[in-house]
C-alpha positions as CSV (number, residue, x, y, z in Angstrom):
1,M,-35.8,12.9,-26.4
2,S,-34.4,14.7,-29.5
3,V,-32.4,17.9,-28.9
4,T,-33.1,20.9,-31.1
5,H,-30.6,23.6,-31.7
6,F,-31.8,27.2,-31.9
7,Q,-29.7,30.0,-33.3
8,M,-29.4,33.7,-32.5
9,Y,-30.8,36.3,-34.9
10,I,-28.5,39.1,-35.8
11,D,-28.9,41.6,-38.7
12,G,-31.5,39.5,-40.4
13,T,-29.5,36.3,-40.2
14,F,-29.7,33.2,-38.0
15,T,-26.3,32.5,-36.6
16,D,-24.3,30.6,-33.9
17,G,-22.1,33.6,-33.4
18,E,-18.5,33.8,-32.5
19,S,-18.3,30.9,-30.2
20,R,-19.0,27.3,-31.1
21,D,-20.0,26.5,-27.5
22,T,-23.6,25.9,-26.7
23,V,-25.8,26.1,-23.6
24,A,-28.3,23.4,-22.8
25,V,-32.0,24.3,-22.2
26,E,-33.7,22.1,-19.6
27,N,-37.4,21.1,-19.2
28,P,-38.1,21.9,-15.5
29,A,-40.8,19.3,-15.2
30,T,-38.4,16.4,-16.2
31,E,-34.9,17.8,-16.1
32,E,-34.4,16.6,-19.6
33,I,-32.2,18.6,-22.0
34,F,-34.4,19.2,-25.0
35,A,-32.7,22.2,-26.8
36,T,-29.4,24.1,-27.1
37,V,-28.6,27.7,-27.9
38,P,-25.3,29.4,-28.8
39,A,-23.2,30.6,-25.9
40,G,-23.5,34.2,-27.0
41,T,-20.5,36.5,-26.5
42,I,-19.7,40.2,-26.2
43,A,-18.6,40.1,-29.8
44,D,-22.0,38.8,-30.8
45,A,-23.7,41.6,-28.8
46,D,-21.5,44.1,-30.6
47,R,-22.6,42.8,-34.0
48,A,-26.2,43.0,-32.9
49,I,-25.8,46.5,-31.6
50,A,-24.1,47.6,-34.8
51,A,-26.8,46.1,-36.9
52,A,-29.5,47.8,-34.9
53,R,-27.6,51.1,-35.2
54,R,-27.4,50.8,-39.0
55,A,-31.1,49.9,-39.3
56,Q,-32.7,52.3,-36.9
57,P,-32.5,55.6,-38.9
58,E,-34.4,54.2,-41.9
59,W,-36.8,52.4,-39.7
60,S,-37.6,55.6,-37.8
61,R,-38.2,57.4,-41.1
62,R,-40.9,55.1,-42.1
63,P,-44.4,56.5,-41.3
64,A,-45.4,55.5,-37.8
65,I,-48.6,53.9,-39.2
66,E,-46.4,51.6,-41.4
67,R,-44.3,50.6,-38.4
68,G,-47.4,50.0,-36.4
69,R,-48.9,47.9,-39.2
70,M,-45.9,45.6,-39.2
71,V,-46.0,45.2,-35.4
72,R,-49.7,44.3,-35.7
73,R,-48.9,41.8,-38.4
74,L,-46.3,40.2,-36.0
75,A,-49.1,40.0,-33.4
76,S,-51.4,38.2,-35.8
77,A,-48.6,35.8,-36.9
78,I,-47.9,34.9,-33.3
79,L,-51.5,34.0,-32.8
80,D,-51.3,31.8,-35.9
81,S,-48.4,29.9,-34.2
82,R,-50.1,30.0,-30.8
83,E,-49.9,26.3,-30.0
84,H,-46.3,25.9,-31.1
85,L,-45.2,28.9,-29.1
86,A,-47.2,27.8,-26.0
87,R,-45.5,24.4,-26.1
88,I,-42.1,26.1,-26.2
89,V,-43.1,28.1,-23.1
90,V,-44.2,24.9,-21.3
91,A,-41.0,23.1,-22.2
92,E,-38.6,25.8,-21.2
93,Q,-40.5,27.5,-18.3
94,G,-42.8,24.7,-16.9
95,K,-46.1,26.5,-16.6
96,P,-49.4,24.5,-17.4
97,I,-50.3,24.6,-21.1
98,S,-53.5,26.7,-20.6
99,Q,-51.4,29.3,-18.8
100,A,-48.8,29.1,-21.6
101,R,-51.5,29.7,-24.2
102,G,-52.6,32.7,-22.2
103,E,-49.1,34.0,-22.3
104,I,-49.0,33.8,-26.1
105,D,-52.3,35.6,-26.2
106,A,-50.7,38.3,-24.0
107,T,-47.7,38.5,-26.2
108,A,-49.9,39.2,-29.2
109,M,-52.0,41.7,-27.2
110,F,-48.9,43.7,-26.1
111,L,-47.9,43.9,-29.8
112,E,-51.3,44.7,-31.1
113,Y,-51.9,47.5,-28.6
114,A,-48.5,49.0,-29.3
115,G,-49.1,48.9,-33.0
116,E,-52.3,50.8,-32.5
117,Q,-50.4,53.6,-30.8
118,A,-48.8,54.6,-34.1
119,R,-51.3,57.4,-34.7
120,R,-51.1,58.6,-31.1
121,I,-47.5,59.9,-31.1
122,Q,-48.3,63.4,-30.3
123,G,-46.2,66.6,-30.3
124,E,-47.0,70.1,-29.1
125,I,-46.9,73.6,-30.5
126,L,-46.5,76.3,-27.9
127,P,-46.7,80.1,-28.2
128,S,-43.3,81.7,-28.2
129,D,-42.3,84.9,-26.4
130,H,-41.2,86.3,-29.7
131,R,-43.1,87.6,-32.7
132,E,-43.5,85.1,-35.6
133,E,-42.0,82.2,-33.8
134,D,-43.4,78.9,-32.5
135,V,-42.0,76.3,-30.0
136,W,-42.3,72.8,-31.3
137,I,-42.0,69.8,-29.0
138,R,-41.6,66.5,-30.8
139,R,-41.6,63.0,-29.6
140,V,-38.8,61.0,-31.2
141,P,-37.3,57.5,-30.7
142,Y,-34.3,57.0,-28.6
143,G,-32.4,54.9,-31.2
144,V,-31.2,51.4,-30.1
145,V,-33.1,49.8,-27.3
146,A,-31.4,47.0,-25.2
147,A,-34.3,44.8,-23.9
148,L,-33.6,42.2,-21.2
149,T,-36.4,39.8,-20.1
150,A,-37.0,37.5,-17.2
151,W,-37.6,33.8,-17.1
152,N,-41.2,33.8,-15.7
153,Y,-42.9,35.1,-18.9
154,P,-40.3,34.6,-21.6
155,S,-42.7,35.3,-24.5
156,A,-45.0,38.0,-23.1
157,L,-42.2,40.1,-21.7
158,A,-40.5,40.0,-25.1
159,G,-43.7,41.3,-26.7
160,R,-44.2,43.8,-24.0
161,K,-40.9,45.5,-24.9
162,L,-40.7,44.8,-28.7
163,G,-44.1,46.3,-29.4
164,P,-43.8,49.8,-28.1
165,A,-40.0,50.1,-28.9
166,L,-40.6,49.2,-32.6
167,T,-43.7,51.2,-33.1
168,A,-42.0,54.3,-31.6
169,G,-39.2,53.9,-34.2
170,N,-36.5,52.3,-32.2
171,S,-34.5,49.2,-33.2
172,V,-34.1,46.5,-30.6
173,V,-31.5,44.1,-29.3
174,L,-33.3,41.5,-27.2
175,K,-31.7,39.1,-24.7
176,G,-33.9,36.6,-23.0
177,H,-32.9,35.0,-19.7
178,E,-30.3,32.2,-19.9
179,I,-32.9,29.7,-18.5
180,T,-35.6,30.5,-21.0
181,P,-33.9,31.8,-24.3
182,L,-36.2,30.0,-26.8
183,S,-39.4,32.1,-26.8
184,G,-37.6,35.3,-28.0
185,L,-35.7,33.4,-30.6
186,E,-39.0,32.0,-32.0
187,I,-40.5,35.5,-32.1
188,A,-37.4,36.5,-34.2
189,R,-38.1,33.7,-36.6
190,I,-41.7,34.8,-37.1
191,A,-40.6,38.4,-37.6
192,H,-38.0,37.3,-40.1
193,D,-40.6,35.4,-42.1
194,L,-42.8,38.6,-42.1
195,G,-40.0,40.6,-43.7
196,F,-38.9,42.9,-40.9
197,P,-35.9,44.8,-42.2
198,P,-32.5,43.3,-41.1
199,G,-31.2,44.8,-37.9
200,V,-34.5,46.2,-36.7
201,I,-35.0,43.2,-34.4
202,N,-32.0,41.3,-33.1
203,V,-32.3,38.4,-30.5
204,I,-29.2,37.1,-28.8
205,T,-28.2,34.7,-26.1
206,G,-25.6,34.8,-23.4
207,G,-25.0,35.4,-19.7
208,G,-26.6,38.3,-17.9
209,R,-23.4,39.4,-16.2
210,S,-21.4,39.3,-19.5
211,V,-23.5,39.8,-22.5
212,G,-26.4,41.5,-20.6
213,Q,-24.0,43.9,-18.8
214,H,-22.3,44.7,-22.1
215,L,-25.6,45.7,-23.7
216,V,-26.2,48.1,-20.8
217,E,-22.7,49.6,-20.8
218,S,-22.3,49.9,-24.6
219,R,-22.0,53.5,-25.9
220,D,-24.2,52.4,-28.8
221,T,-27.3,51.4,-26.9
222,D,-29.5,54.4,-26.1
223,L,-32.2,53.0,-23.7
224,V,-32.2,49.9,-21.5
225,T,-35.5,48.2,-20.5
226,M,-35.2,45.2,-18.2
227,T,-37.6,43.0,-16.3
228,G,-36.0,40.9,-13.5
229,S,-34.8,40.8,-10.0
230,V,-33.9,43.7,-7.7
231,R,-30.4,42.4,-7.6
232,A,-30.1,42.5,-11.4
233,G,-31.8,45.9,-11.4
234,R,-29.3,47.4,-9.1
235,E,-26.4,46.1,-11.2
236,I,-28.0,47.5,-14.3
237,F,-28.5,50.9,-12.6
238,A,-24.9,51.0,-11.6
239,A,-23.7,49.8,-15.1
240,A,-25.7,52.5,-16.8
241,A,-24.7,55.3,-14.5
242,P,-21.3,56.3,-16.0
243,G,-23.1,57.0,-19.3
244,L,-26.2,58.5,-17.7
245,K,-28.2,56.1,-19.8
246,P,-32.0,56.1,-19.4
247,I,-33.2,52.9,-17.9
248,R,-36.6,51.3,-17.3
249,L,-36.7,48.6,-14.6
250,E,-39.6,46.4,-13.8
251,L,-38.4,44.5,-10.7
252,G,-39.6,42.3,-7.8
253,G,-42.7,42.7,-5.6
254,K,-44.0,41.8,-2.2
255,A,-47.7,42.3,-2.7
256,P,-49.9,42.5,0.4
257,F,-53.3,40.9,0.0
258,I,-55.6,42.6,2.6
259,V,-58.9,41.0,3.5
260,L,-61.0,43.2,5.7
261,E,-63.9,42.3,7.9
262,D,-66.6,43.3,5.3
263,A,-65.0,41.4,2.4
264,D,-66.8,38.9,0.3
265,L,-65.1,35.8,1.7
266,D,-65.6,33.4,-1.2
267,R,-64.4,36.1,-3.7
268,A,-61.3,36.8,-1.6
269,V,-60.4,33.1,-1.3
270,D,-60.8,32.6,-5.1
271,A,-58.7,35.6,-5.8
272,A,-56.0,34.6,-3.3
273,I,-55.6,31.2,-4.8
274,V,-55.2,32.6,-8.3
275,S,-53.0,35.4,-7.2
276,R,-50.6,33.2,-5.2
277,F,-50.3,30.0,-7.1
278,T,-50.6,30.9,-10.8
279,N,-47.4,30.2,-12.6
280,C,-46.2,28.4,-9.4
281,G,-46.1,31.8,-7.6
282,Q,-43.5,33.1,-10.0
283,I,-45.1,36.5,-10.8
284,C,-43.9,39.8,-9.6
285,T,-47.5,40.8,-8.8
286,C,-48.3,37.7,-6.9
287,A,-50.0,37.9,-3.4
288,E,-46.8,37.5,-1.4
289,R,-48.3,38.1,2.1
290,I,-51.9,37.8,3.1
291,Y,-53.4,39.9,5.9
292,V,-56.8,38.7,7.1
293,H,-59.0,40.5,9.6
294,R,-59.4,38.5,12.8
295,S,-63.2,38.2,12.4
296,L,-62.8,36.3,9.1
297,A,-59.5,34.6,9.9
298,D,-60.8,31.1,10.8
299,A,-63.1,30.9,7.9
300,F,-60.6,32.3,5.4
301,I,-57.7,30.1,6.5
302,S,-59.9,27.0,6.5
303,A,-61.2,27.6,3.0
304,F,-57.8,28.8,1.6
305,V,-55.9,25.8,3.0
306,A,-58.5,23.4,1.6
307,R,-58.2,25.0,-1.8
308,A,-54.4,24.9,-1.7
309,K,-54.4,21.2,-0.8
310,A,-56.7,20.5,-3.7
311,L,-54.5,22.1,-6.3
312,R,-53.3,19.4,-8.8
313,L,-49.6,19.1,-9.8
314,A,-48.9,17.1,-12.9
315,D,-47.2,17.1,-16.3
316,P,-47.7,20.7,-17.5
317,M,-48.9,19.4,-20.8
318,S,-51.9,17.7,-19.0
319,D,-52.9,21.2,-17.8
320,P,-52.8,20.8,-14.0
321,D,-53.3,23.7,-11.6
322,M,-49.6,24.2,-11.0
323,G,-46.3,23.2,-12.7
324,P,-42.8,23.0,-11.3
325,K,-40.4,25.7,-10.3
326,V,-38.3,26.9,-13.2
327,S,-34.9,25.5,-12.0
328,R,-33.1,23.6,-9.3
329,P,-31.6,26.7,-7.8
330,E,-35.0,28.3,-7.6
331,L,-36.4,25.2,-6.0
332,E,-33.6,25.1,-3.4
333,K,-34.2,28.8,-2.7
334,I,-37.8,28.0,-1.8
335,E,-36.8,25.2,0.5
336,N,-34.3,27.4,2.2
337,I,-36.9,30.1,2.8
338,V,-39.3,27.7,4.4
339,S,-36.6,26.2,6.6
340,R,-35.5,29.6,7.8
341,A,-39.1,30.7,8.3
342,V,-40.0,27.7,10.5
343,A,-36.8,28.3,12.5
344,G,-38.1,31.9,13.0
345,G,-41.5,30.8,14.4
346,A,-43.6,30.3,11.3
347,E,-46.1,27.4,11.2
348,I,-46.8,25.2,8.2
349,L,-50.5,24.6,7.6
350,T,-50.1,22.6,4.5
351,G,-47.3,21.7,2.1
352,G,-43.8,22.7,3.0
353,N,-42.0,20.1,1.0
354,R,-41.6,18.4,-2.4
355,P,-44.4,16.1,-3.5
356,G,-43.8,12.3,-3.3
357,G,-44.5,9.7,-6.0
358,D,-42.8,8.5,-9.2
359,L,-44.2,11.4,-11.3
360,F,-42.2,13.8,-9.2
361,G,-39.0,11.9,-8.9
362,R,-37.4,14.3,-11.5
363,G,-38.2,17.9,-12.0
364,H,-38.3,21.0,-9.7
365,W,-41.6,20.3,-7.9
366,Y,-42.8,21.9,-4.7
367,L,-46.2,21.6,-3.0
368,P,-48.5,24.6,-2.6
369,T,-47.7,25.8,0.9
370,V,-49.6,27.9,3.4
371,M,-48.0,29.2,6.5
372,L,-48.9,31.4,9.5
373,A,-46.2,34.0,9.9
374,P,-45.1,36.2,12.8
375,A,-44.9,39.9,12.2
376,D,-41.1,39.8,12.0
377,S,-40.9,36.7,9.7
378,L,-38.7,36.7,6.6
379,L,-41.9,35.5,4.9
380,V,-43.4,39.0,5.1
381,R,-40.1,40.8,4.3
382,E,-38.3,38.9,1.5
383,E,-39.7,38.2,-1.9
384,I,-40.6,34.5,-2.2
385,F,-41.4,34.1,-5.9
386,G,-42.8,30.6,-5.4
387,P,-45.9,28.7,-4.1
388,I,-45.6,29.8,-0.5
389,A,-48.5,31.8,1.0
390,P,-47.7,33.4,4.4
391,I,-50.8,34.6,6.4
392,R,-51.0,37.2,9.1
393,V,-54.1,37.9,11.2
394,I,-54.7,41.6,11.7
395,D,-57.2,43.5,13.9
396,G,-58.0,46.5,11.6
397,F,-57.3,48.3,8.4
398,E,-54.7,50.7,9.9
399,E,-52.6,47.8,11.1
400,A,-52.8,46.1,7.7
401,L,-51.9,49.4,6.0
402,A,-48.9,49.9,8.3
403,E,-47.6,46.4,7.7
404,A,-48.2,46.5,4.0
405,N,-46.2,49.7,3.6
406,A,-43.4,48.5,5.9
407,S,-41.6,47.0,2.8
408,D,-38.8,47.9,0.5
409,Y,-41.1,46.8,-2.4
410,G,-43.9,48.8,-4.0
411,L,-45.3,47.1,-7.1
412,S,-48.8,45.6,-6.4
413,A,-51.3,45.4,-3.5
414,Y,-54.7,43.9,-3.1
415,V,-57.6,45.1,-0.9
416,F,-60.9,43.3,-0.3
417,T,-63.6,45.4,1.2
418,R,-67.2,46.7,0.5
419,N,-66.4,50.0,2.2
420,L,-65.8,52.9,-0.3
421,R,-64.0,54.9,2.3
422,R,-61.4,52.1,2.7
423,V,-61.1,51.9,-1.1
424,M,-60.3,55.6,-1.2
425,Q,-57.9,55.4,1.7
426,S,-56.1,52.6,-0.1
427,A,-55.7,54.7,-3.2
428,R,-54.3,57.5,-1.1
429,D,-52.2,55.6,1.5
430,L,-50.9,52.3,0.0
431,A,-47.4,53.0,-1.3
432,F,-47.7,50.8,-4.4
433,G,-47.9,51.6,-8.1
434,E,-50.7,49.1,-8.8
435,I,-53.6,48.3,-6.6
436,Y,-56.3,45.6,-7.2
437,V,-59.6,46.1,-5.4
438,N,-61.9,43.1,-4.9
439,R,-60.2,41.1,-7.7
440,G,-57.2,38.9,-8.3
441,C,-54.0,39.6,-10.3
442,G,-53.8,40.5,-13.9
443,E,-53.0,43.9,-15.2
444,L,-54.6,45.3,-18.4
445,V,-52.7,46.5,-21.4
446,Q,-54.2,49.9,-21.3
447,G,-53.2,50.5,-17.7
448,F,-49.8,51.4,-16.5
449,H,-47.7,48.7,-14.8
450,C,-45.2,50.5,-12.6
451,G,-43.4,49.9,-9.4
452,W,-42.4,52.2,-6.5
453,K,-39.3,51.9,-4.3
454,N,-37.3,48.8,-5.0
455,S,-39.9,47.5,-7.5
456,G,-38.6,49.6,-10.3
457,L,-38.2,52.7,-12.4
458,G,-40.4,53.8,-15.3
459,G,-43.2,51.4,-16.1
460,E,-44.8,49.4,-18.9
461,D,-48.1,49.3,-20.8
462,G,-50.7,51.9,-21.8
463,Q,-50.1,55.3,-23.2
464,H,-47.6,56.1,-20.4
465,G,-45.6,53.0,-21.0
466,F,-45.5,53.6,-24.7
467,E,-44.3,57.1,-24.3
468,G,-41.4,55.8,-22.3
469,Y,-39.8,54.6,-25.6
470,L,-39.9,58.2,-26.9
471,R,-37.9,61.2,-25.9
472,R,-38.7,64.9,-26.5
473,K,-37.0,67.3,-28.9
474,T,-37.7,71.0,-28.7
475,M,-37.4,73.3,-31.7
476,Y,-37.7,77.1,-31.7
477,V,-38.9,78.0,-35.2
478,S,-38.8,81.5,-36.3
479,W,-40.7,82.2,-39.5
480,S,-40.3,86.0,-39.7
481,D,-38.7,87.7,-42.7
């Protein structure tokens, strides 16, 4: 296999940066090295930050509608390159090609929606306590945004942050995860070809604990937005604290999937399969623990296990149901979780190991796995982030509610019921920022994707997410003689 070298994008120029060292990019389905990127340094980060600082004032002075128009043009150009970008996602991240195409569609959608917000940047005029005076409250950009993205959706997460940040008038320094650096770099190439001003978009590579931390700590970045693990979120929170820098963190989840006695069984099983095994279970909103009412338990478990066993694993380019885990450490983490859970009394109903056969001799493959979990199992406490579905049998809604809320996470939850009162109780009592009722995972761009507790700060998407990239400036304007 030929190896392609990708460069960083700083101040309108593609560059290898200060170091001549490179980092290999591996295909998780085959373990083949198919690309390299520069080993980005703190000096490279400083160059990118300086370029963004120079470019931001003029970018912010452009009419918002002009900025939004350019962001929408980027969305359109990404769709024009849909197949190319989807293949990059498959190669660096491992998801099936149809899911990768969906990710590119989502990338464009995030950008398109953000660009449409250009005419919705609203201020306020308030009456003053004084004669011939007004109080103006304006929404203005922060300045330079440091954007850090996770490996599970390397393209969509870049679009999710670039779109609102740019439309709001900020410049951006984007750093993708070390495992999946290519998607962001390709978006930079497309933006460059469209004529975005130098320095408005910068995309760099490098380690999270070196380059990433420097972006957070730098005096010249004004806002940090990050999607990733709780561990990384805590480190960013601490690194930003000395400068009291505003941060937006979209972190992990431990979503409960509650199936009550009056649920539509077939609908619940369909949604559980999608919500657990899409992207090999590597989604922060995935159904991480399933609670099934005892009256439906046998039927649900039988159908769910049969569906899990039938999921097809294969070369992601052949569009199977599930691809590999993203890396060897991530695969070994899953194996360790299953081993510890079994030692703690959990029972494997299907899966629980790597698949056999020549096709899976290389790559980071793991079978779809369903387990029965005790109440105190690590399977219902720790985020799995892989194709492991723990099931708990419950006797009523109150029990499910108590177990669901007994978690340090608070991103997403699922409830299946035909009872309106239970739906309203869920809205009131489930301590999660996002609740899906009688449907599987997949938030909408006009909603607000936000986590409670250890699942994050701030949020993404919709009007509320867009306004997170703007801050308020108050003016007291006296117009008397």
